Each structure stands twice: as C-alpha cells, then as structure tokens.
PDB file of N, CA, C and O in Angstrom:
ATOM      1  N   MET A   1      -0.390   4.821  -2.769  1.00  0.00           N
ATOM      2  CA  MET A   1      -0.180   3.399  -2.693  1.00  0.00           C
ATOM      3  C   MET A   1      -0.710   2.889  -1.357  1.00  0.00           C
ATOM      4  O   MET A   1      -0.455   3.494  -0.316  1.00  0.00           O
ATOM      5  N   GLU A   2      -1.437   1.793  -1.382  1.00  0.00           N
ATOM      6  CA  GLU A   2      -1.961   1.219  -0.155  1.00  0.00           C
ATOM      7  C   GLU A   2      -0.820   0.710   0.713  1.00  0.00           C
ATOM      8  O   GLU A   2       0.262   0.402   0.212  1.00  0.00           O
ATOM      9  N   THR A   3      -1.065   0.623   2.003  1.00  0.00           N
ATOM     10  CA  THR A   3      -0.005   0.198   2.904  1.00  0.00           C
ATOM     11  C   THR A   3       0.422  -1.245   2.687  1.00  0.00           C
ATOM     12  O   THR A   3       1.541  -1.606   3.052  1.00  0.00           O
ATOM     13  N   GLU A   4      -0.427  -2.076   2.109  1.00  0.00           N
ATOM     14  CA  GLU A   4      -0.077  -3.478   1.882  1.00  0.00           C
ATOM     15  C   GLU A   4       0.117  -3.789   0.399  1.00  0.00           C
ATOM     16  O   GLU A   4       0.175  -4.958   0.018  1.00  0.00           O
ATOM     17  N   ALA A   5       0.216  -2.777  -0.424  1.00  0.00           N
ATOM     18  CA  ALA A   5       0.384  -2.981  -1.862  1.00  0.00           C
ATOM     19  C   ALA A   5       1.702  -3.671  -2.187  1.00  0.00           C
ATOM     20  O   ALA A   5       1.832  -4.289  -3.244  1.00  0.00           O
ATOM     21  N   TRP A   6       2.668  -3.574  -1.302  1.00  0.00           N
ATOM     22  CA  TRP A   6       3.970  -4.218  -1.517  1.00  0.00           C
ATOM     23  C   TRP A   6       3.836  -5.726  -1.675  1.00  0.00           C
ATOM     24  O   TRP A   6       4.661  -6.354  -2.340  1.00  0.00           O
ATOM     25  N   ARG A   7       2.812  -6.312  -1.074  1.00  0.00           N
ATOM     26  CA  ARG A   7       2.637  -7.770  -1.132  1.00  0.00           C
ATOM     27  C   ARG A   7       2.510  -8.284  -2.563  1.00  0.00           C
ATOM     28  O   ARG A   7       3.024  -9.355  -2.886  1.00  0.00           O
ATOM     29  N   ASP A   8       1.836  -7.536  -3.411  1.00  0.00           N
ATOM     30  CA  ASP A   8       1.613  -7.953  -4.800  1.00  0.00           C
ATOM     31  C   ASP A   8       2.528  -7.246  -5.784  1.00  0.00           C
ATOM     32  O   ASP A   8       2.428  -7.460  -6.992  1.00  0.00           O
ATOM     33  N   SER A   9       3.408  -6.416  -5.282  1.00  0.00           N
ATOM     34  CA  SER A   9       4.278  -5.622  -6.144  1.00  0.00           C
ATOM     35  C   SER A   9       5.417  -6.453  -6.726  1.00  0.00           C
ATOM     36  O   SER A   9       5.963  -7.339  -6.069  1.00  0.00           O
ATOM     37  N   ASP A  10       5.755  -6.146  -7.961  1.00  0.00           N
ATOM     38  CA  ASP A  10       6.911  -6.763  -8.608  1.00  0.00           C
ATOM     39  C   ASP A  10       8.196  -5.997  -8.283  1.00  0.00           C
ATOM     40  O   ASP A  10       9.277  -6.378  -8.731  1.00  0.00           O
ATOM     41  N   LEU A  11       8.078  -4.930  -7.512  1.00  0.00           N
ATOM     42  CA  LEU A  11       9.238  -4.113  -7.172  1.00  0.00           C
ATOM     43  C   LEU A  11      10.134  -4.777  -6.126  1.00  0.00           C
ATOM     44  O   LEU A  11      11.303  -4.418  -5.984  1.00  0.00           O
ATOM     45  N   PHE A  12       9.574  -5.756  -5.388  1.00  0.00           N
ATOM     46  CA  PHE A  12      10.317  -6.400  -4.322  1.00  0.00           C
ATOM     47  C   PHE A  12      10.481  -7.889  -4.591  1.00  0.00           C
ATOM     48  O   PHE A  12       9.566  -8.545  -5.087  1.00  0.00           O
ATOM     49  N   SER A  13      11.649  -8.411  -4.260  1.00  0.00           N
ATOM     50  CA  SER A  13      11.901  -9.847  -4.372  1.00  0.00           C
ATOM     51  C   SER A  13      11.210 -10.570  -3.210  1.00  0.00           C
ATOM     52  O   SER A  13      10.734  -9.933  -2.270  1.00  0.00           O
ATOM     53  N   ASP A  14      11.160 -11.899  -3.283  1.00  0.00           N
ATOM     54  CA  ASP A  14      10.590 -12.666  -2.171  1.00  0.00           C
ATOM     55  C   ASP A  14      11.373 -12.425  -0.889  1.00  0.00           C
ATOM     56  O   ASP A  14      10.793 -12.366   0.195  1.00  0.00           O
ATOM     57  N   LYS A  15      12.670 -12.288  -1.009  1.00  0.00           N
ATOM     58  CA  LYS A  15      13.529 -12.030   0.140  1.00  0.00           C
ATOM     59  C   LYS A  15      13.187 -10.677   0.776  1.00  0.00           C
ATOM     60  O   LYS A  15      13.082 -10.571   1.998  1.00  0.00           O
ATOM     61  N   GLU A  16      13.018  -9.654  -0.049  1.00  0.00           N
ATOM     62  CA  GLU A  16      12.662  -8.324   0.451  1.00  0.00           C
ATOM     63  C   GLU A  16      11.264  -8.332   1.070  1.00  0.00           C
ATOM     64  O   GLU A  16      11.030  -7.685   2.091  1.00  0.00           O
ATOM     65  N   LYS A  17      10.352  -9.055   0.459  1.00  0.00           N
ATOM     66  CA  LYS A  17       8.992  -9.151   1.002  1.00  0.00           C
ATOM     67  C   LYS A  17       8.983  -9.855   2.355  1.00  0.00           C
ATOM     68  O   LYS A  17       8.178  -9.523   3.225  1.00  0.00           O
ATOM     69  N   ALA A  18       9.878 -10.828   2.534  1.00  0.00           N
ATOM     70  CA  ALA A  18       9.986 -11.512   3.829  1.00  0.00           C
ATOM     71  C   ALA A  18      10.409 -10.521   4.913  1.00  0.00           C
ATOM     72  O   ALA A  18       9.900 -10.569   6.032  1.00  0.00           O
ATOM     73  N   VAL A  19      11.340  -9.621   4.581  1.00  0.00           N
ATOM     74  CA  VAL A  19      11.800  -8.609   5.539  1.00  0.00           C
ATOM     75  C   VAL A  19      10.683  -7.621   5.847  1.00  0.00           C
ATOM     76  O   VAL A  19      10.450  -7.285   7.008  1.00  0.00           O
ATOM     77  N   ILE A  20       9.998  -7.157   4.818  1.00  0.00           N
ATOM     78  CA  ILE A  20       8.909  -6.195   5.031  1.00  0.00           C
ATOM     79  C   ILE A  20       7.814  -6.825   5.889  1.00  0.00           C
ATOM     80  O   ILE A  20       7.304  -6.201   6.819  1.00  0.00           O
ATOM     81  N   HIS A  21       7.461  -8.066   5.566  1.00  0.00           N
ATOM     82  CA  HIS A  21       6.433  -8.770   6.340  1.00  0.00           C
ATOM     83  C   HIS A  21       6.853  -8.876   7.808  1.00  0.00           C
ATOM     84  O   HIS A  21       6.059  -8.614   8.711  1.00  0.00           O
ATOM     85  N   TRP A  22       8.121  -9.268   8.033  1.00  0.00           N
ATOM     86  CA  TRP A  22       8.596  -9.439   9.407  1.00  0.00           C
ATOM     87  C   TRP A  22       8.640  -8.105  10.155  1.00  0.00           C
ATOM     88  O   TRP A  22       8.251  -8.040  11.321  1.00  0.00           O
ATOM     89  N   ALA A  23       9.104  -7.055   9.505  1.00  0.00           N
ATOM     90  CA  ALA A  23       9.137  -5.737  10.133  1.00  0.00           C
ATOM     91  C   ALA A  23       7.720  -5.292  10.501  1.00  0.00           C
ATOM     92  O   ALA A  23       7.507  -4.685  11.550  1.00  0.00           O
ATOM     93  N   ASP A  24       6.766  -5.595   9.639  1.00  0.00           N
ATOM     94  CA  ASP A  24       5.368  -5.275   9.913  1.00  0.00           C
ATOM     95  C   ASP A  24       4.867  -6.074  11.117  1.00  0.00           C
ATOM     96  O   ASP A  24       4.155  -5.543  11.968  1.00  0.00           O
ATOM     97  N   ALA A  25       5.243  -7.350  11.182  1.00  0.00           N
ATOM     98  CA  ALA A  25       4.828  -8.197  12.311  1.00  0.00           C
ATOM     99  C   ALA A  25       5.438  -7.693  13.620  1.00  0.00           C
ATOM    100  O   ALA A  25       4.765  -7.674  14.650  1.00  0.00           O
ATOM    101  N   VAL A  26       6.703  -7.287  13.584  1.00  0.00           N
ATOM    102  CA  VAL A  26       7.353  -6.735  14.774  1.00  0.00           C
ATOM    103  C   VAL A  26       6.650  -5.440  15.183  1.00  0.00           C
ATOM    104  O   VAL A  26       6.384  -5.224  16.366  1.00  0.00           O
ATOM    105  N   THR A  27       6.354  -4.592  14.222  1.00  0.00           N
ATOM    106  CA  THR A  27       5.701  -3.313  14.493  1.00  0.00           C
ATOM    107  C   THR A  27       4.319  -3.499  15.107  1.00  0.00           C
ATOM    108  O   THR A  27       3.945  -2.790  16.041  1.00  0.00           O
ATOM    109  N   ASN A  28       3.564  -4.458  14.575  1.00  0.00           N
ATOM    110  CA  ASN A  28       2.192  -4.686  15.055  1.00  0.00           C
ATOM    111  C   ASN A  28       2.126  -5.682  16.202  1.00  0.00           C
ATOM    112  O   ASN A  28       1.043  -6.067  16.642  1.00  0.00           O
ATOM    113  N   MET A  29       3.303  -6.097  16.685  1.00  0.00           N
ATOM    114  CA  MET A  29       3.414  -7.017  17.813  1.00  0.00           C
ATOM    115  C   MET A  29       2.693  -8.340  17.577  1.00  0.00           C
ATOM    116  O   MET A  29       2.137  -8.931  18.503  1.00  0.00           O
ATOM    117  N   THR A  30       2.709  -8.798  16.321  1.00  0.00           N
ATOM    118  CA  THR A  30       2.148 -10.108  15.975  1.00  0.00           C
ATOM    119  C   THR A  30       3.253 -11.127  15.714  1.00  0.00           C
ATOM    120  O   THR A  30       2.963 -12.293  15.449  1.00  0.00           O
ATOM    121  N   ALA A  31       4.509 -10.705  15.785  1.00  0.00           N
ATOM    122  CA  ALA A  31       5.644 -11.580  15.494  1.00  0.00           C
ATOM    123  C   ALA A  31       5.668 -12.854  16.352  1.00  0.00           C
ATOM    124  O   ALA A  31       6.000 -13.916  15.825  1.00  0.00           O
ATOM    125  N   PRO A  32       5.332 -12.797  17.648  1.00  0.00           N
ATOM    126  CA  PRO A  32       5.395 -14.020  18.450  1.00  0.00           C
ATOM    127  C   PRO A  32       4.453 -15.129  17.954  1.00  0.00           C
ATOM    128  O   PRO A  32       4.678 -16.309  18.225  1.00  0.00           O
ATOM    129  N   ARG A  33       3.409 -14.743  17.233  1.00  0.00           N
ATOM    130  CA  ARG A  33       2.441 -15.717  16.723  1.00  0.00           C
ATOM    131  C   ARG A  33       2.590 -15.966  15.221  1.00  0.00           C
ATOM    132  O   ARG A  33       1.830 -16.743  14.644  1.00  0.00           O
ATOM    133  N   ASP A  34       3.550 -15.320  14.598  1.00  0.00           N
ATOM    134  CA  ASP A  34       3.709 -15.406  13.144  1.00  0.00           C
ATOM    135  C   ASP A  34       4.779 -16.440  12.768  1.00  0.00           C
ATOM    136  O   ASP A  34       5.858 -16.092  12.288  1.00  0.00           O
ATOM    137  N   ASP A  35       4.457 -17.704  12.995  1.00  0.00           N
ATOM    138  CA  ASP A  35       5.407 -18.782  12.696  1.00  0.00           C
ATOM    139  C   ASP A  35       5.740 -18.848  11.210  1.00  0.00           C
ATOM    140  O   ASP A  35       6.887 -19.105  10.844  1.00  0.00           O
ATOM    141  N   MET A  36       4.756 -18.619  10.358  1.00  0.00           N
ATOM    142  CA  MET A  36       4.983 -18.673   8.922  1.00  0.00           C
ATOM    143  C   MET A  36       5.926 -17.535   8.483  1.00  0.00           C
ATOM    144  O   MET A  36       6.844 -17.756   7.692  1.00  0.00           O
ATOM    145  N   GLY A  37       5.697 -16.349   8.989  1.00  0.00           N
ATOM    146  CA  GLY A  37       6.558 -15.217   8.648  1.00  0.00           C
ATOM    147  C   GLY A  37       7.978 -15.422   9.145  1.00  0.00           C
ATOM    148  O   GLY A  37       8.940 -15.064   8.466  1.00  0.00           O
ATOM    149  N   PHE A  38       8.105 -16.005  10.341  1.00  0.00           N
ATOM    150  CA  PHE A  38       9.425 -16.277  10.906  1.00  0.00           C
ATOM    151  C   PHE A  38      10.160 -17.331  10.076  1.00  0.00           C
ATOM    152  O   PHE A  38      11.350 -17.190   9.794  1.00  0.00           O
ATOM    153  N   ALA A  39       9.448 -18.378   9.691  1.00  0.00           N
ATOM    154  CA  ALA A  39      10.054 -19.428   8.864  1.00  0.00           C
ATOM    155  C   ALA A  39      10.459 -18.874   7.497  1.00  0.00           C
ATOM    156  O   ALA A  39      11.516 -19.216   6.967  1.00  0.00           O
ATOM    157  N   ARG A  40       9.622 -18.033   6.947  1.00  0.00           N
ATOM    158  CA  ARG A  40       9.929 -17.416   5.647  1.00  0.00           C
ATOM    159  C   ARG A  40      11.193 -16.568   5.741  1.00  0.00           C
ATOM    160  O   ARG A  40      12.047 -16.622   4.857  1.00  0.00           O
ATOM    161  N   LEU A  41      11.311 -15.789   6.807  1.00  0.00           N
ATOM    162  CA  LEU A  41      12.492 -14.958   7.009  1.00  0.00           C
ATOM    163  C   LEU A  41      13.734 -15.838   7.162  1.00  0.00           C
ATOM    164  O   LEU A  41      14.781 -15.549   6.583  1.00  0.00           O
ATOM    165  N   ARG A  42      13.611 -16.907   7.940  1.00  0.00           N
ATOM    166  CA  ARG A  42      14.748 -17.804   8.184  1.00  0.00           C
ATOM    167  C   ARG A  42      15.162 -18.566   6.929  1.00  0.00           C
ATOM    168  O   ARG A  42      16.294 -19.043   6.844  1.00  0.00           O
ATOM    169  N   SER A  43      14.262 -18.684   5.957  1.00  0.00           N
ATOM    170  CA  SER A  43      14.633 -19.368   4.716  1.00  0.00           C
ATOM    171  C   SER A  43      15.554 -18.504   3.850  1.00  0.00           C
ATOM    172  O   SER A  43      16.208 -19.006   2.935  1.00  0.00           O
ATOM    173  N   HIS A  44      15.599 -17.217   4.142  1.00  0.00           N
ATOM    174  CA  HIS A  44      16.425 -16.286   3.366  1.00  0.00           C
ATOM    175  C   HIS A  44      17.656 -15.786   4.124  1.00  0.00           C
ATOM    176  O   HIS A  44      18.611 -15.317   3.505  1.00  0.00           O
ATOM    177  N   PHE A  45      17.644 -15.880   5.451  1.00  0.00           N
ATOM    178  CA  PHE A  45      18.680 -15.249   6.256  1.00  0.00           C
ATOM    179  C   PHE A  45      19.216 -16.186   7.326  1.00  0.00           C
ATOM    180  O   PHE A  45      18.537 -17.118   7.757  1.00  0.00           O
ATOM    181  N   SER A  46      20.446 -15.922   7.746  1.00  0.00           N
ATOM    182  CA  SER A  46      21.056 -16.669   8.843  1.00  0.00           C
ATOM    183  C   SER A  46      20.415 -16.235  10.168  1.00  0.00           C
ATOM    184  O   SER A  46      19.691 -15.241  10.219  1.00  0.00           O
ATOM    185  N   ASP A  47      20.688 -16.984  11.222  1.00  0.00           N
ATOM    186  CA  ASP A  47      20.162 -16.619  12.540  1.00  0.00           C
ATOM    187  C   ASP A  47      20.631 -15.219  12.951  1.00  0.00           C
ATOM    188  O   ASP A  47      19.860 -14.433  13.503  1.00  0.00           O
ATOM    189  N   ALA A  48      21.896 -14.923  12.675  1.00  0.00           N
ATOM    190  CA  ALA A  48      22.434 -13.594  13.023  1.00  0.00           C
ATOM    191  C   ALA A  48      21.719 -12.497  12.247  1.00  0.00           C
ATOM    192  O   ALA A  48      21.436 -11.430  12.791  1.00  0.00           O
ATOM    193  N   GLU A  49      21.429 -12.756  10.980  1.00  0.00           N
ATOM    194  CA  GLU A  49      20.730 -11.752  10.165  1.00  0.00           C
ATOM    195  C   GLU A  49      19.291 -11.580  10.621  1.00  0.00           C
ATOM    196  O   GLU A  49      18.778 -10.461  10.630  1.00  0.00           O
ATOM    197  N   VAL A  50      18.625 -12.679  11.004  1.00  0.00           N
ATOM    198  CA  VAL A  50      17.255 -12.589  11.528  1.00  0.00           C
ATOM    199  C   VAL A  50      17.252 -11.745  12.799  1.00  0.00           C
ATOM    200  O   VAL A  50      16.371 -10.908  12.996  1.00  0.00           O
ATOM    201  N   LEU A  51      18.237 -11.969  13.653  1.00  0.00           N
ATOM    202  CA  LEU A  51      18.357 -11.176  14.871  1.00  0.00           C
ATOM    203  C   LEU A  51      18.544  -9.698  14.540  1.00  0.00           C
ATOM    204  O   LEU A  51      17.900  -8.838  15.141  1.00  0.00           O
ATOM    205  N   GLU A  52      19.421  -9.404  13.589  1.00  0.00           N
ATOM    206  CA  GLU A  52      19.685  -8.018  13.210  1.00  0.00           C
ATOM    207  C   GLU A  52      18.448  -7.347  12.620  1.00  0.00           C
ATOM    208  O   GLU A  52      18.157  -6.195  12.944  1.00  0.00           O
ATOM    209  N   ILE A  53      17.724  -8.047  11.765  1.00  0.00           N
ATOM    210  CA  ILE A  53      16.496  -7.500  11.158  1.00  0.00           C
ATOM    211  C   ILE A  53      15.460  -7.230  12.241  1.00  0.00           C
ATOM    212  O   ILE A  53      14.832  -6.171  12.254  1.00  0.00           O
ATOM    213  N   THR A  54      15.282  -8.184  13.146  1.00  0.00           N
ATOM    214  CA  THR A  54      14.295  -8.040  14.219  1.00  0.00           C
ATOM    215  C   THR A  54      14.683  -6.897  15.158  1.00  0.00           C
ATOM    216  O   THR A  54      13.839  -6.087  15.544  1.00  0.00           O
ATOM    217  N   TYR A  55      15.959  -6.839  15.518  1.00  0.00           N
ATOM    218  CA  TYR A  55      16.443  -5.781  16.402  1.00  0.00           C
ATOM    219  C   TYR A  55      16.260  -4.406  15.764  1.00  0.00           C
ATOM    220  O   TYR A  55      15.827  -3.463  16.425  1.00  0.00           O
ATOM    221  N   THR A  56      16.589  -4.298  14.489  1.00  0.00           N
ATOM    222  CA  THR A  56      16.464  -3.020  13.786  1.00  0.00           C
ATOM    223  C   THR A  56      15.008  -2.568  13.737  1.00  0.00           C
ATOM    224  O   THR A  56      14.711  -1.398  13.978  1.00  0.00           O
ATOM    225  N   ALA A  57      14.100  -3.490  13.425  1.00  0.00           N
ATOM    226  CA  ALA A  57      12.672  -3.149  13.404  1.00  0.00           C
ATOM    227  C   ALA A  57      12.217  -2.700  14.786  1.00  0.00           C
ATOM    228  O   ALA A  57      11.504  -1.705  14.914  1.00  0.00           O
ATOM    229  N   GLY A  58      12.623  -3.423  15.811  1.00  0.00           N
ATOM    230  CA  GLY A  58      12.248  -3.064  17.176  1.00  0.00           C
ATOM    231  C   GLY A  58      12.820  -1.729  17.605  1.00  0.00           C
ATOM    232  O   GLY A  58      12.144  -0.938  18.263  1.00  0.00           O
ATOM    233  N   LEU A  59      14.068  -1.477  17.233  1.00  0.00           N
ATOM    234  CA  LEU A  59      14.713  -0.214  17.587  1.00  0.00           C
ATOM    235  C   LEU A  59      14.005   0.980  16.943  1.00  0.00           C
ATOM    236  O   LEU A  59      13.804   2.008  17.590  1.00  0.00           O
ATOM    237  N   TRP A  60      13.630   0.843  15.671  1.00  0.00           N
ATOM    238  CA  TRP A  60      12.904   1.926  15.007  1.00  0.00           C
ATOM    239  C   TRP A  60      11.531   2.135  15.640  1.00  0.00           C
ATOM    240  O   TRP A  60      11.066   3.269  15.754  1.00  0.00           O
ATOM    241  N   ASN A  61      10.889   1.058  16.047  1.00  0.00           N
ATOM    242  CA  ASN A  61       9.597   1.199  16.719  1.00  0.00           C
ATOM    243  C   ASN A  61       9.760   1.924  18.048  1.00  0.00           C
ATOM    244  O   ASN A  61       8.939   2.769  18.404  1.00  0.00           O
ATOM    245  N   CYS A  62      10.817   1.593  18.777  1.00  0.00           N
ATOM    246  CA  CYS A  62      11.094   2.278  20.039  1.00  0.00           C
ATOM    247  C   CYS A  62      11.303   3.771  19.791  1.00  0.00           C
ATOM    248  O   CYS A  62      10.750   4.611  20.502  1.00  0.00           O
ATOM    249  N   SER A  63      12.092   4.086  18.793  1.00  0.00           N
ATOM    250  CA  SER A  63      12.366   5.485  18.449  1.00  0.00           C
ATOM    251  C   SER A  63      11.068   6.221  18.100  1.00  0.00           C
ATOM    252  O   SER A  63      10.847   7.351  18.535  1.00  0.00           O
ATOM    253  N   ASN A  64      10.224   5.568  17.316  1.00  0.00           N
ATOM    254  CA  ASN A  64       8.941   6.181  16.941  1.00  0.00           C
ATOM    255  C   ASN A  64       8.056   6.417  18.153  1.00  0.00           C
ATOM    256  O   ASN A  64       7.427   7.469  18.268  1.00  0.00           O
ATOM    257  N   ARG A  65       8.002   5.458  19.048  1.00  0.00           N
ATOM    258  CA  ARG A  65       7.146   5.597  20.225  1.00  0.00           C
ATOM    259  C   ARG A  65       7.639   6.718  21.144  1.00  0.00           C
ATOM    260  O   ARG A  65       6.834   7.458  21.710  1.00  0.00           O
ATOM    261  N   VAL A  66       8.947   6.841  21.291  1.00  0.00           N
ATOM    262  CA  VAL A  66       9.506   7.912  22.106  1.00  0.00           C
ATOM    263  C   VAL A  66       9.201   9.268  21.465  1.00  0.00           C
ATOM    264  O   VAL A  66       8.802  10.205  22.156  1.00  0.00           O
ATOM    265  N   ALA A  67       9.387   9.373  20.158  1.00  0.00           N
ATOM    266  CA  ALA A  67       9.107  10.629  19.460  1.00  0.00           C
ATOM    267  C   ALA A  67       7.636  11.013  19.599  1.00  0.00           C
ATOM    268  O   ALA A  67       7.317  12.178  19.837  1.00  0.00           O
ATOM    269  N   GLU A  68       6.740  10.038  19.452  1.00  0.00           N
ATOM    270  CA  GLU A  68       5.311  10.341  19.605  1.00  0.00           C
ATOM    271  C   GLU A  68       4.993  10.786  21.028  1.00  0.00           C
ATOM    272  O   GLU A  68       4.233  11.734  21.224  1.00  0.00           O
ATOM    273  N   ALA A  69       5.565  10.112  22.018  1.00  0.00           N
ATOM    274  CA  ALA A  69       5.308  10.471  23.416  1.00  0.00           C
ATOM    275  C   ALA A  69       5.774  11.888  23.727  1.00  0.00           C
ATOM    276  O   ALA A  69       5.175  12.578  24.551  1.00  0.00           O
ATOM    277  N   LEU A  70       6.841  12.316  23.066  1.00  0.00           N
ATOM    278  CA  LEU A  70       7.370  13.660  23.282  1.00  0.00           C
ATOM    279  C   LEU A  70       6.757  14.695  22.340  1.00  0.00           C
ATOM    280  O   LEU A  70       7.192  15.846  22.292  1.00  0.00           O
ATOM    281  N   HIS A  71       5.739  14.265  21.593  1.00  0.00           N
ATOM    282  CA  HIS A  71       5.021  15.137  20.670  1.00  0.00           C
ATOM    283  C   HIS A  71       5.922  15.716  19.589  1.00  0.00           C
ATOM    284  O   HIS A  71       5.728  16.849  19.149  1.00  0.00           O
ATOM    285  N   LEU A  72       6.898  14.941  19.171  1.00  0.00           N
ATOM    286  CA  LEU A  72       7.782  15.374  18.091  1.00  0.00           C
ATOM    287  C   LEU A  72       7.148  14.995  16.763  1.00  0.00           C
ATOM    288  O   LEU A  72       6.725  13.855  16.576  1.00  0.00           O
ATOM    289  N   VAL A  73       7.081  15.936  15.850  1.00  0.00           N
ATOM    290  CA  VAL A  73       6.492  15.687  14.548  1.00  0.00           C
ATOM    291  C   VAL A  73       7.632  15.518  13.548  1.00  0.00           C
ATOM    292  O   VAL A  73       8.315  16.479  13.192  1.00  0.00           O
ATOM    293  N   VAL A  74       7.819  14.297  13.111  1.00  0.00           N
ATOM    294  CA  VAL A  74       8.900  14.005  12.181  1.00  0.00           C
ATOM    295  C   VAL A  74       8.486  14.351  10.760  1.00  0.00           C
ATOM    296  O   VAL A  74       9.286  14.871   9.983  1.00  0.00           O
ATOM    297  N   GLU A  75       7.257  14.067  10.428  1.00  0.00           N
ATOM    298  CA  GLU A  75       6.750  14.291   9.079  1.00  0.00           C
ATOM    299  C   GLU A  75       5.388  14.970   9.181  1.00  0.00           C
ATOM    300  O   GLU A  75       4.370  14.293   9.319  1.00  0.00           O
ATOM    301  N   PRO A  76       5.359  16.300   9.113  1.00  0.00           N
ATOM    302  CA  PRO A  76       4.097  17.021   9.268  1.00  0.00           C
ATOM    303  C   PRO A  76       3.065  16.607   8.216  1.00  0.00           C
ATOM    304  O   PRO A  76       3.428  16.351   7.068  1.00  0.00           O
ATOM    305  N   PRO A  77       1.803  16.539   8.587  1.00  0.00           N
ATOM    306  CA  PRO A  77       0.756  16.202   7.617  1.00  0.00           C
ATOM    307  C   PRO A  77       0.800  17.142   6.418  1.00  0.00           C
ATOM    308  O   PRO A  77       0.968  18.352   6.570  1.00  0.00           O
ATOM    309  N   GLY A  78       0.648  16.569   5.225  1.00  0.00           N
ATOM    310  CA  GLY A  78       0.649  17.362   4.003  1.00  0.00           C
ATOM    311  C   GLY A  78       2.033  17.612   3.444  1.00  0.00           C
ATOM    312  O   GLY A  78       2.165  18.060   2.305  1.00  0.00           O
ATOM    313  N   ASN A  79       3.063  17.334   4.215  1.00  0.00           N
ATOM    314  CA  ASN A  79       4.441  17.539   3.767  1.00  0.00           C
ATOM    315  C   ASN A  79       5.226  16.233   3.832  1.00  0.00           C
ATOM    316  O   ASN A  79       6.329  16.188   4.379  1.00  0.00           O
ATOM    317  N   ARG A  80       4.656  15.188   3.278  1.00  0.00           N
ATOM    318  CA  ARG A  80       5.278  13.867   3.341  1.00  0.00           C
ATOM    319  C   ARG A  80       6.553  13.806   2.513  1.00  0.00           C
ATOM    320  O   ARG A  80       6.709  14.517   1.521  1.00  0.00           O
ATOM    321  N   VAL A  81       7.438  12.959   2.938  1.00  0.00           N
ATOM    322  CA  VAL A  81       8.658  12.699   2.186  1.00  0.00           C
ATOM    323  C   VAL A  81       8.263  11.940   0.917  1.00  0.00           C
ATOM    324  O   VAL A  81       7.521  10.960   0.984  1.00  0.00           O
ATOM    325  N   GLU A  82       8.749  12.381  -0.211  1.00  0.00           N
ATOM    326  CA  GLU A  82       8.420  11.725  -1.465  1.00  0.00           C
ATOM    327  C   GLU A  82       9.532  10.738  -1.826  1.00  0.00           C
ATOM    328  O   GLU A  82      10.577  11.127  -2.347  1.00  0.00           O
ATOM    329  N   TRP A  83       9.291   9.469  -1.545  1.00  0.00           N
ATOM    330  CA  TRP A  83      10.272   8.441  -1.862  1.00  0.00           C
ATOM    331  C   TRP A  83      10.237   8.088  -3.325  1.00  0.00           C
ATOM    332  O   TRP A  83      11.267   7.815  -3.942  1.00  0.00           O
ATOM    333  N   GLN A  84       9.033   8.098  -3.876  1.00  0.00           N
ATOM    334  CA  GLN A  84       8.858   7.788  -5.298  1.00  0.00           C
ATOM    335  C   GLN A  84       7.852   8.773  -5.866  1.00  0.00           C
ATOM    336  O   GLN A  84       6.832   9.079  -5.248  1.00  0.00           O
ATOM    337  N   LYS A  85       8.156   9.246  -7.027  1.00  0.00           N
ATOM    338  CA  LYS A  85       7.203  10.114  -7.705  1.00  0.00           C
ATOM    339  C   LYS A  85       6.097   9.241  -8.306  1.00  0.00           C
ATOM    340  O   LYS A  85       6.373   8.234  -8.959  1.00  0.00           O
ATOM    341  N   GLU A  86       4.852   9.637  -8.077  1.00  0.00           N
ATOM    342  CA  GLU A  86       3.745   8.912  -8.689  1.00  0.00           C
ATOM    343  C   GLU A  86       3.483   9.488 -10.065  1.00  0.00           C
ATOM    344  O   GLU A  86       3.639  10.685 -10.305  1.00  0.00           O
ATOM    345  N   ASP A  87       3.083   8.608 -10.955  1.00  0.00           N
ATOM    346  CA  ASP A  87       2.781   9.044 -12.328  1.00  0.00           C
ATOM    347  C   ASP A  87       1.516   9.867 -12.391  1.00  0.00           C
ATOM    348  O   ASP A  87       1.121  10.312 -13.469  1.00  0.00           O
TER     349      ASP A  87
END
C-alpha cells in the first residue's frame, strides 16, 4: 500500500483522515503552514483534543528520532509488522 493511499481509502472516516493528515503534517514539520489541515482537525475535535493529538504525534516523532540516533532498530528490514494481511 502506498504511503498516501489512506487519502482515497474507504477504510477511514473524514474524522480519522483529519487525524492522519495532521499527524503527517506534524511529522514532516509542515503543520505551522497547514492552515487547512488545522481547520479540518478543529472541525472534528475540541481544542483539548487537538492539543492531545498534536502532542501525541510530536512525542512519537521524538521517540523515533532518539531511537534512530541511538541506532536502535525497531523494525528490521524484511521483518515488518503485519497490520493487515494483503490479499
């Protein structure tokens, strides 16, 4: 599955897609310029929930960056976690 295939997928609601989009923006550090994504997220969530979603995305990014800096391999190449079985 392509990394952006979720955008056209029927597996996610508009609300879920807003979270995925925002987490992606936080990860790629485009969130400060993503007014549309921020407005979309705020249309589904309270200010406290937006804060929690943003904080959680940022915290996971911090964890990933620390693990990479320490050369920790969470998911070795070729041995990926299978979240969904492909047909």
